[in-house]
C-alpha positions as CSV (number, residue, x, y, z in Angstrom):
1,M,77.1,95.2,86.3
2,S,76.4,94.7,89.8
3,V,77.3,96.8,92.2
4,L,79.2,96.0,95.4
5,A,77.6,97.8,99.0
6,L,79.3,98.3,102.3
7,T,77.0,96.9,105.1
8,R,77.4,98.3,108.4
9,G,79.6,95.3,109.3
10,N,81.9,95.6,106.8
11,I,82.6,99.3,107.3
12,A,82.9,97.7,111.3
13,D,85.2,94.7,110.4
14,Y,87.2,97.4,108.1
15,A,87.9,99.4,111.0
16,Q,89.2,96.4,113.5
17,A,91.4,95.0,111.1
18,L,92.6,98.9,110.6
19,I,92.6,98.7,114.2
20,F,94.7,96.2,114.9
21,V,97.5,97.3,112.4
22,Y,97.9,100.3,114.1
23,L,98.1,97.7,117.4
24,I,100.9,95.8,115.5
25,L,102.8,98.9,114.5
26,I,103.1,100.2,118.6
27,I,104.6,97.1,119.5
28,A,106.6,96.6,116.5
29,N,107.9,100.5,118.0
30,V,107.7,98.9,121.5
31,L,110.0,96.1,120.4
32,L,112.9,97.9,117.7
33,S,113.3,100.8,120.6
34,W,114.8,98.1,122.7
35,I,116.4,96.3,120.3
36,Q,118.1,99.6,119.7
37,M,118.0,99.6,123.4
38,F,121.2,97.0,122.9
39,R,122.5,96.6,119.3
40,P,122.2,100.0,117.3
41,I,120.7,98.9,113.7
42,P,122.5,98.5,110.6
43,Y,122.3,101.3,108.1
44,K,120.8,99.4,105.0
45,M,117.5,101.5,103.4
46,P,114.9,99.2,102.9
47,L,114.9,98.5,106.6
48,R,115.3,102.3,107.4
49,A,112.6,103.1,105.3
50,V,111.1,100.2,107.7
51,I,112.0,101.4,110.5
52,G,111.2,105.2,110.0
53,F,108.1,104.3,108.8
54,I,106.9,102.9,111.6
55,E,108.0,105.4,114.6
56,E,106.7,108.6,112.4
57,S,103.2,106.6,112.0
58,T,102.8,105.6,115.6
59,N,105.3,108.3,117.6
60,P,102.4,110.7,117.7
61,Y,99.8,109.2,119.1
62,L,102.1,107.9,122.2
63,N,104.0,111.5,122.0
64,V,100.6,111.6,123.8
65,F,101.0,109.7,126.3
66,R,104.4,110.5,127.3
67,S,103.4,114.1,127.6
68,F,101.4,112.9,130.9
69,I,103.4,109.6,131.9
70,P,106.9,110.5,133.6
71,R,109.0,107.9,132.6
72,I,109.8,105.1,135.6
73,G,113.6,104.8,135.2
74,P,114.8,103.2,131.3
75,L,110.5,102.1,131.0
76,D,108.6,103.5,129.0
77,I,104.5,102.8,130.5
78,S,103.1,104.8,127.7
79,P,102.9,102.5,125.5
80,I,101.1,100.5,127.2
81,V,98.6,102.2,128.4
82,A,98.3,103.7,124.6
83,I,97.1,100.0,123.6
84,L,94.6,99.5,126.2
85,V,92.9,103.1,125.8
86,L,92.9,102.4,121.8
87,S,91.2,99.2,121.9
88,I,89.3,100.2,124.2
89,L,88.2,103.1,122.3
90,G,88.8,100.5,119.2
91,G,86.1,98.3,120.1
92,L,83.5,101.4,121.3
93,V,83.4,102.6,118.7
94,V,83.3,99.1,115.5
95,D,80.2,98.5,118.0
96,L,78.4,102.3,117.3
97,I,79.3,101.2,113.6
98,R,77.9,98.1,113.9
99,G,74.7,98.8,115.7
């Protein structure tokens, strides 16, 4: 019988992968908002499910930054700040887990 043992390095790698996936979701949210600004996305159930998942998983985090970073005309710079904060804090957390 073999027991799988997780090391601190494995857990840190997993946390780093989760942070990376969340960064990709934030970038996808930004790209989708740009696409929707110029051309409405057609209503198709699978497509709406994916868009809904992306928006519902990233908007709570982005809304924290949108509450104190004002828009500059049509430009919303809060995702840039959110990505920077997530990258810096995520890197610190991963380094702390790694030890």
